[in-house]
C-alpha positions as a Markdown table, in Angstrom:
| # | Residue | x | y | z |
|---|---|---|---|---|
| 1 | Unk | 40.9 | 20.8 | 36.8 |
| 2 | Unk | 40.7 | 19.9 | 40.6 |
| 3 | Unk | 40.8 | 23.6 | 41.5 |
| 4 | Unk | 37.7 | 24.2 | 39.4 |
| 5 | Unk | 35.9 | 21.3 | 41.0 |
| 6 | Unk | 36.7 | 22.6 | 44.5 |
| 7 | Unk | 35.4 | 26.0 | 43.5 |
| 8 | Unk | 32.2 | 24.3 | 42.5 |
| 9 | Unk | 31.8 | 22.7 | 45.9 |
| 10 | Unk | 32.7 | 19.1 | 44.9 |
| 11 | Unk | 35.4 | 16.9 | 46.4 |
| 12 | Unk | 37.7 | 14.4 | 44.9 |
| 13 | Unk | 38.5 | 13.8 | 41.2 |
| 14 | Unk | 36.0 | 15.2 | 38.8 |
| 15 | Unk | 35.3 | 14.2 | 35.2 |
| 16 | Unk | 35.0 | 16.8 | 32.5 |
| 17 | Unk | 31.3 | 16.2 | 32.1 |
| 18 | Unk | 30.7 | 17.1 | 35.8 |
| 19 | Unk | 32.7 | 20.3 | 35.5 |
| 20 | Unk | 30.8 | 21.4 | 32.4 |
| 21 | Unk | 27.4 | 20.7 | 34.2 |
| 22 | Unk | 28.5 | 22.7 | 37.2 |
| 23 | Unk | 29.8 | 25.5 | 35.0 |
| 24 | Unk | 26.5 | 25.6 | 33.1 |
| 25 | Unk | 24.5 | 25.8 | 36.3 |
| 26 | Unk | 26.7 | 28.7 | 37.5 |
| 27 | Unk | 26.2 | 30.5 | 34.2 |
| 28 | Unk | 22.5 | 30.0 | 34.3 |
| 29 | Unk | 22.4 | 31.5 | 37.8 |
| 30 | Unk | 24.4 | 34.5 | 36.5 |
| 31 | Unk | 22.1 | 35.0 | 33.5 |
| 32 | Unk | 19.0 | 34.7 | 35.7 |
| 33 | Unk | 20.4 | 37.5 | 37.9 |
| 34 | Unk | 21.3 | 39.7 | 34.9 |
| 35 | Unk | 17.8 | 39.3 | 33.4 |
| 36 | Unk | 16.1 | 40.0 | 36.7 |
| 37 | Unk | 18.3 | 43.1 | 37.1 |
| 38 | Unk | 17.6 | 44.3 | 33.6 |
| 39 | Unk | 13.9 | 43.9 | 34.0 |
| 40 | Unk | 13.9 | 45.6 | 37.5 |
| 41 | Unk | 16.1 | 48.5 | 36.1 |
| 42 | Unk | 13.6 | 49.4 | 33.4 |
| 43 | Unk | 11.2 | 52.0 | 34.7 |
| 44 | Unk | 8.6 | 51.2 | 32.1 |
| 45 | Unk | 8.2 | 47.5 | 32.8 |
| 46 | Unk | 6.2 | 46.2 | 35.8 |
| 47 | Unk | 8.1 | 43.0 | 36.6 |
| 48 | Unk | 6.6 | 42.5 | 40.1 |
| 49 | Unk | 4.8 | 39.4 | 38.9 |
| 50 | Unk | 7.4 | 38.0 | 36.5 |
| 51 | Unk | 9.5 | 35.0 | 37.4 |
| 52 | Unk | 12.7 | 34.3 | 35.5 |
| 53 | Unk | 14.3 | 30.9 | 35.1 |
| 54 | Unk | 17.2 | 29.9 | 32.9 |
| 55 | Unk | 18.3 | 26.5 | 31.7 |
| 56 | Unk | 21.3 | 26.2 | 29.3 |
| 57 | Unk | 20.9 | 29.8 | 28.4 |
| 58 | Unk | 17.2 | 29.6 | 27.5 |
| 59 | Unk | 15.3 | 32.1 | 29.6 |
| 60 | Unk | 11.7 | 31.3 | 30.5 |
| 61 | Unk | 9.5 | 34.2 | 31.7 |
| 62 | Unk | 6.5 | 33.2 | 33.7 |
| 63 | Unk | 3.8 | 35.2 | 35.5 |
| 64 | Unk | 1.4 | 38.0 | 34.9 |
| 65 | Unk | 1.6 | 41.3 | 33.1 |
| 66 | Unk | -1.2 | 43.8 | 32.7 |
| 67 | Unk | -0.2 | 45.4 | 29.5 |
| 68 | Unk | 0.9 | 44.2 | 26.1 |
| 69 | Unk | 3.8 | 46.6 | 26.1 |
| 70 | Unk | 5.1 | 45.1 | 29.4 |
| 71 | Unk | 4.9 | 41.6 | 27.8 |
| 72 | Unk | 6.7 | 42.8 | 24.6 |
| 73 | Unk | 9.3 | 44.8 | 26.6 |
| 74 | Unk | 10.0 | 42.0 | 29.1 |
| 75 | Unk | 10.8 | 39.6 | 26.2 |
| 76 | Unk | 12.9 | 42.2 | 24.3 |
| 77 | Unk | 14.9 | 43.2 | 27.4 |
| 78 | Unk | 15.5 | 39.6 | 28.4 |
| 79 | Unk | 16.7 | 38.7 | 24.9 |
| 80 | Unk | 19.3 | 41.5 | 24.9 |
| 81 | Unk | 21.1 | 40.2 | 28.1 |
| 82 | Unk | 24.5 | 38.6 | 27.5 |
| 83 | Unk | 24.4 | 34.8 | 27.7 |
| 84 | Unk | 20.7 | 34.5 | 26.6 |
| 85 | Unk | 20.3 | 32.1 | 23.8 |
| 86 | Unk | 16.5 | 32.3 | 23.5 |
| 87 | Unk | 13.5 | 33.6 | 25.5 |
| 88 | Unk | 10.4 | 31.5 | 26.1 |
| 89 | Unk | 7.4 | 33.7 | 26.7 |
| 90 | Unk | 5.1 | 32.0 | 29.2 |
| 91 | Unk | 3.6 | 35.2 | 30.5 |
| 92 | Unk | -0.2 | 35.7 | 30.9 |
| 93 | Unk | -1.8 | 39.0 | 29.9 |
| 94 | Unk | -4.4 | 40.1 | 32.5 |
| 95 | Unk | -5.7 | 43.5 | 31.6 |
| 96 | Unk | -6.9 | 45.7 | 34.4 |
| 97 | Unk | -10.6 | 45.2 | 34.8 |
| 98 | Unk | -10.7 | 41.8 | 33.3 |
| 99 | Unk | -11.9 | 38.9 | 35.4 |
């Protein structure tokens, strides 16, 4: 177990709880990158104003989209990424021409 703790950047003896927390944070970072890549890779979704955050496998999408299909697709694409448990849609729809 000390080798895992060293990989996580901690020193000394580490309890199992600390290793699990460090592992979860690393997994959340990986899932964040995967979701961002999946959104960016889709040519039909404008993700330029979408922020992705992940905590314990729960993805939160925040920001602005200009089309209901972008909103729907962003949630669907995110939910299909490995490691995602749930997607929280906190996106705002601002149609072009709306004030």
